[in-house]
ZAPA-516495 format. One line per 2 residues: number of its first residue (from 1); their letters; for each residue x, z, y negated of C-alpha. Coordinates in pm, 1 decimal, decimal comma. Layout:
NUM	a	X/Z/Y ~ ...
END
This chain:
1	xx	604,5/-443,4/2181,0 ~ 575,3/-69,6/2148,6
3	xx	253,7/76,4/2287,9 ~ 155,6/431,4/2377,8
5	xx	166,3/332,8/2745,3 ~ 515,3/179,8/2716,9
7	xx	648,6/497,0/2552,0 ~ 480,7/709,5/2818,8
9	xx	632,4/498,0/3096,8 ~ 980,7/524,4/2943,5
11	xx	951,4/902,5/2924,9 ~ 825,5/923,3/3284,1
13	xx	1105,9/695,4/3405,7 ~ 1373,2/918,8/3256,3
15	xx	1226,2/1267,3/3288,0 ~ 1030,3/1441,9/3562,9
17	xx	705,2/1533,7/3387,4 ~ 385,3/1710,1/3484,3
19	xx	192,2/1556,8/3194,8 ~ 256,5/1305,1/2915,8
21	xx	21,5/1197,2/2636,2 ~ 124,9/948,2/2369,0
23	xx	-77,5/830,9/2070,4 ~ 6,2/646,8/1751,9
25	xx	-58,3/365,9/1510,1 ~ 229,5/135,3/1600,4
27	xx	469,3/296,3/1352,6 ~ 422,5/670,6/1390,2
29	xx	390,3/824,6/1734,4 ~ 289,7/1164,0/1870,2
31	xx	359,0/1289,9/2220,3 ~ 273,1/1593,5/2429,7
33	xx	520,4/1628,4/2715,2 ~ 504,9/1891,7/2989,8
35	xx	808,9/1926,9/3213,8 ~ 975,9/2191,0/3426,7
37	xx	1304,2/2052,2/3289,2 ~ 1224,4/2225,6/2957,5
39	xx	1232,8/2574,0/3109,8 ~ 1508,5/2789,7/2958,4
41	xx	1587,6/2533,8/2687,3 ~ 1519,8/2564,3/2316,5
43	xx	1310,5/2302,9/2132,5 ~ 1615,7/2104,5/2019,7
45	xx	1743,9/2081,6/2377,8 ~ 1396,1/1986,4/2501,3
47	xx	1367,7/1709,1/2244,0 ~ 1715,9/1585,9/2335,0
49	xx	1597,3/1541,0/2694,6 ~ 1310,1/1324,9/2571,0
51	xx	1540,4/1122,8/2343,8 ~ 1773,0/1067,8/2639,1
53	xx	1479,3/945,1/2849,5 ~ 1382,9/699,9/2574,7
55	xx	1743,2/584,2/2530,6 ~ 1797,6/286,0/2301,6
57	xx	1424,6/260,9/2232,2 ~ 1461,6/551,2/1985,3
59	xx	1709,7/351,5/1776,1 ~ 1563,6/5,7/1817,8
61	xx	1185,8/33,8/1856,1 ~ 1052,8/385,1/1800,5
63	xx	1125,3/504,0/1451,3 ~ 900,7/808,3/1420,7
65	xx	812,1/1029,4/1716,0 ~ 661,3/1373,5/1673,4
67	xx	653,4/1566,9/1996,9 ~ 524,9/1888,0/2144,4
69	xx	731,5/1988,2/2447,4 ~ 599,8/2248,9/2689,6
71	xx	681,7/2397,8/3027,3 ~ 407,0/2383,4/3293,2
73	xx	314,6/2749,7/3237,3 ~ 260,5/2677,2/2864,4
75	xx	12,4/2397,8/2946,8 ~ -268,8/2357,1/2875,4
77	xx	-231,6/2486,9/2523,2 ~ -492,1/2750,3/2457,4
79	x	-641,6/2777,9/2106,9
END
């Protein structure tokens, strides 16, 4: 079963993160992910790192994931 916590744990298992938040309704998910690994990478490359961390879950269980990827110096987001 897909839960926010299970998605968070998959991301943390595959990517060194400073902060991860996941929310959703069981079908559509949103994530805020802060990682030093994103430094120097464009948004597509950053998202690819997250997809890699989630592996087969992206094809088999998680069908819609919207994400905000940030480096530690971009977090917290200031209004």
